[in-house]
N, C-alpha and C positions, 0 to 999 in steps of 0.2 A: 112771280110765277113759280108754282111748285113744279119743278121740272120732272120729278119722278112721277107725279100724278098725271101730268100732261102726256108723258111717254106711254104710260099704261092705258090712259084713256084712248090714245090713238091705236094701240094694239087691239083693244076691245072693239073700237069703232070699225076696225077692219076684219072683224069676226075671227080674230085669233083666240082660240079657246084652249090651246095647249102650249105651255112654255116650259122649257128646260133651262136650267141655269147651272153654271159652275161658279163657285164663290169668287167674288172680286170686291175689293174695298170700294172702288169707284162706283160700281153698280149696285152696291148694297142697298141704297135707298129705293132703287127701282125694284129690286128683288123683294124688299120689305113691302112695298106697295102692291106687288103682285099677290103676295100672301094674304092681303086684305080683301081681295076681289073674288067673289063667288063665281064670276063668269069665266074664270081661268082655272084650268087644272095645271098646277105647278108640280113638276117632278124634277128635283135636283139631280144632277149627274155627277159622277166621279171624274169623268174626263169628257172633253169636248167632242171627240169622235163618237163616244157612246151616246152623247146627247143628240148628235145628228141622227143616229140610228133610232132613238126614241121619237124624234120629230118625223122621220120617215114613216115609222109605224103609225103615228097619229094621223099623218096625211093620208096614208092608205086606208085608215079607218074613217076617213071623211072629215077630219078636223084640220083646220088651219093651225099651223104651229110656228114657233120662233125659238131661237136659241140666244141666250145671253151669256157672253164669255169674254175673255181677255184675248188680245192679239198675240200674246206670248205662246199660245197653243195653236196658232194657225198651221204650223208645220205638222202637228199631230192629226189635223183634220183633212189634209190634202187627199188621201185615198178615199175617205168617206164622201168628200165633196165631189170628186171626179167620177167615182164608180157607182155611187148611189144617188146622191142628190141631183147632180147634173145629168147623168146618163138617163135617169127616169123622169127628167124635167119636172122636178119638184120645186115649187116655190118655197124658199126658206129665208125669211129675214133673219140676219145675224146682227144683233146689237152688240158691238164690240168695244170694250174699253181699250183705247189706243194708248197703251203704256209705252213709255220710252221717249216721248216727244218732249219739246220744251215745256218746262213746268213739272216734269216727272221727278219725284223726290228719291226714287230708288234706282241706283246706278245699274244694277244687273238687268233692269227692264229695257235698257237702251238698245241692246243688240238686236232684239227681234223687231223693234220699230224700223230698223234699217231695211229689213226684208219684207215686212208685212204687205205693203202696197205692191211690191214687185210680184210676190207670190199670188196675190189676188188677181193682178193683171195677167199673169201667166195662165191662170185658170179662166180668164175672161169673165170674171165676176164683177158686175157693176159695183163700184165703191163710192161711198159718199163720206165726207170728212166733216164732222161737226166741230167747229172751233168756238163758236159763240152760242149762248143760250138761245138767241133768236133763230139759229139754224134748225131748232126742233120744229119750227113751222113747216119744214120740208118733209117731216116724217110721214104724215098721212099720205102724201102723194107718192113717196117712195114705196110705202107698203102697198098701195093700190097698184103701182106699176109691177112690183114683183109677182103679185098674184095674177095679174093680167098676162104677163109674159111667161109665167111658169118657170122662173129662174131664181136662184139664190141671189141675195144682195147683201153686201157688207155695209154697215153703218158704223163708222169709226167715230168714237167720242173721246176726245183727248183731255188731258188734265186741265187745259184752259177752259174747255166747255164745262167741266164739272165744278171748277172754281167759280164760275159765273163771270159775266162781263165786268171788266175793270172800268172804273169811272175815269 
C-alpha cells in the first residue's frame, strides 16, 4: 500500500481542498503527494501557528482545510488552537508526525514526545495514534467525525508507522 497516496486520497475524499504544511522528514512523502494533486491548494507555512491561521482563513472562506506538522511544535500552537480554532468551533484535522517515541533516531525529539499527548488532552482535542500502517484505515472516519463535530483532531503518526509493519 502506498501510504502517502492513501492519506492524500482520504483527505480529498473528505473535501479537504486547502492544506498547509511545515517541513518534516517523516511527512515528506505525504507533502510530495499533495504537490501532485490539483484538487488541493497547498500553502507551506513557516511556523505551525501561522499555518493554523491560514487554515482558519481558508475555513472562513468556505474551504475545508488541514495542517501537516510535527509534534515538536505543539507548544507553539496552543494559543492559536484555544483562542481561534476551538473558540470559533473550526474543524481542523492535524496530521502530526509523532517524533520522539520508540524508533525515533534523533535524541532531541524525545522531550516533546513526553508532553504531546498531555497538552492535547489538556485542550480536550481528540487524539488518535497510528502505530501500524493498517491504522490508516481509520483516517476516513476520523476526518468525517472532525467535520461533523466541528472540532480539531490530532492524528499522531509515529516512527513505527512510517517504517511500516515489521514482519
